[in-house]
N, C-alpha and C positions, 0 to 999 in steps of 0.2 A: 885681723892682726893689728897691733898698735906698737908704735915706737915713740920714745921721747926725743924730740929734736927741736932745736930752736925755741926751747922753753914751752913747747906745747906737745900734747899727745896726738900723733897723726895716725889715723885709721887708714889701712890699705889692704888690698887683696892682690893676689897674683894668680893668673890663669895661664895654663900652658906649661909644658915641661921642658921645651927646648926651643932653640932658635934665637934670633935677635930680640933684644928688649924693645918694647913699645910702651910708652907711658901715656895715659889718657887723663886729661884734666877737664873737669866739667864747668858748667855755667854757674853764675850767681843763682842762688835759690834752688839748686839741684844737689845731687850727691853722686857718688860713684856708680849707683845703680842706673843712672841715665845712660851709661855706656854698655848695658847688658848685651845688646845685639852686636855691637862692634867687638866686644871682648870675646864672645862666643866664636865669632868668625875668625878673628886674628889669632886666637889661641891655638888654632890648628897648626900654625907654622911659626909662632912667636911665643915669647914669654911676655905676658901682658900685665903691666903694673897699673892698677887704678888706685886712686886715693881720694879721700874727702879733704877738700881745701879747708884751710883755717876758717873757723866759724860755720862749718857745714857738716852735716851728717854726724858721724861719731868722732870727728876730730874736735879738739878743744875749741871753745868759743870765748876767748878772753875779751874783756872790754876793749873797744877800739879807741881811736881809729887805727886801721891797718894801712900798710903800704904795699905796693906791688913788689918792691924790693924785698920786704919781709916775707911775703908769700913765696917769692922765688927761692929765698933761702930755706924756707920750709922744705921745698922740693929738693934742694941741694943736700940738706941733712938726711932726707929719706933715701936718696940715691946713694949717698955715702954709706949709710947704715947697711944697705943691701949690697954694697960692693959693685954698683953699676957705674962704670965710667963712660959708657956709650949707650945711647938710647935714641930711638925715634920718638918724636913727640907729636901728639894729636891733642889740640886744645880748641874748645869751642867757647866763644864769647869771652868771659873772664879767663877761662883756661888758655885762650889764645894770647891774652894780655900777659898772663904769667909766663907763658912760653917765650914771648918776645923779650921780656925783662930778663929771664934766665939766660937766653941765648946771648944777650949782650954782656951779661955779667960773667958767664962761664963759657966762652967760645970753645968749640971743639967737642962738647959733650953730646950735643944733638947731631945725629947722623943725617936726619931729615926732620922737617917740621911741617905739620899741617895746621893751618890757622883757619878756623871756620867761624863765620858770623862774628867777626871780632873787629877791633880797631886799634890803631896806634896813637891816635890823637883825638881827644874829646872836643866837641864844639864849644864855643864860648858860653853857651847857656847850660853846660853840663852841671856846674856846681849848684845852680838853682834847681834843676830837674832832680838831681840825686838828693838834694836837700829836702825836697818835697816827699820823696819816697822814704827817706829816713824818718821824717816827721810822722808819716802815716804809720810806719812800723812801730814807732815809739808810742803813738797815741791810740792806735786801733789794733795793734798786733799784726801778725802776718796775714790774718784773715782779710784785712783791709786791702791787701795787695793781690790777692789770688786772681780775681776776674780780670783786672787790668793787665796783669802779667801774662795770663793765658792768651789774652787778645793780642798782645804784642808778639808772643812767641810762636803762634800758629795761625794759619789762615782760617777764615770763618768756615770754609767748607770742610777742612780737616777736623776742626773742633766739633762740627755737627755730626760727622761720620764716625768719630772715635770717642764716644763718651767715656769708655772705660780707660782709655789712655789719658784723657783729660782728668779723670778722677785720680789716677795714679800720680800724675804730675802735680796736681793741686795738693795732694797729700805731702809731697816732697817740699813744696813751698811752705805749707803750714808747719812742717816740722823743722824748718830752718830757724835756728835761734835768732831772736831779734838782735842781740849784740853782734852775732856773726854777720847777719845781713847788713847791718848798719856799718860795721867795721869795713866790710868789703866794698860797700857803696863809696865810702870815703876813698878807698884805694883806687878803684877804677875811675872815679870821677876826675882823677888827676893824671891819667895816663898821657904821656907826651914823649914818645920815642920815635916819631915818624922820621925826624931828621937824622936818626942814627941807624935806621934800618939798612943802610948801605954797608954797615959793618958785618951784617949777617951773611955768611958764605956757605951755609948748608943748603941743599936742595929744599925748596919750600913750595908747598901747594896751598893756595889761598882759595877758599870756597865761601860762597855766600848765597843765601836764599834771595830770589828776585823780589820777594815781598818783605824783606827784612827792613823794618822801619827803625829798629833800635840801633843797629849798626848797618846802615844802608850800603848797597853795593858800591857807592862812590868811595866809601871809606876803604873797602877792600881793594878797589882799583888803585887808590893812593898807595897802599901797602905794596901791591904788585909792582907799581912803577918804581918803588924805592928799594926793593929786594932784588938784586941782580939775578937774572935767570929764573925767577919764580914763575910758577904756572898759576893760571886763574881759571876758575870754573864758576859760572853762574848757575845755580840750581833752580830749575823751574818749579813753580807751584810749591814753594816753601817760604816760610817766614824766618824766624830767628833760630829755632832749634832744628836745624836741617837734618841732623843725624837721626832724629826720630820721625819727622814729618815725611822726609824722602829717604828713608833708611836704605833702600836698595841702591839708589843713585849714589848716595854718600859712601856706602860700603864699597861699591865697585870702583869709585874714584880713588879711595884710599888703597885698596888692594892693587890697582894698576900702578899707582904712584910708588908704593913700596917695592913692587916687583921691578919697576923701571930703575930703581936705585939700589938694587941688590939686596933687598930685605925679604 
């Protein structure tokens, strides 16, 4: 399904017939299919909203740069269209950044929030690092980013054991529009909301893979320290895309957290 909001066409799916809403927001270079396992599980007791972020999947990919505020307003338009005034939020990497931005702009909408393998403040070298990736995408296409991205996202052992999964994830990266990838790189390279996280008052679970070098555990620890009452989980034997590499651990943590908070 698609809807026109915030001057773009947003592609989304809904799984489940009843229960509280849960919204899933994916990483840079992925799309809503990266949540297949979580959607299937959560749809047993929830209505699960998945969407392709601006510049990804079947959602519009206008020329950038984008901002996280703009991407949060894409979400707001989608929720408003669907008549959703309360939802639980699960965001990984970029999806976690969008979630933080949204929670600060629209307090009270998120009943709970799960932030996985994400950050609230980029290091000083972020602009140069993301600039290099933008240059690679512009000059070599997304093919030039596949191997380095997979190496950051998954541990070497998992990549060796799961060639079919790696092929599927690689296809998602390759299918990400260059304009969309570059626009989102611009957005996430500027994230800086750490000093405002104390304003977030919904129950929050922060998870991170122990081998996540893109958004290392120290970043998640900073978020945990700044969101009052938040919970923290270090996921063993996982890198950046923990919901796929350690699916069972990730899923159990989410289910327990939602049950704990009445979802």
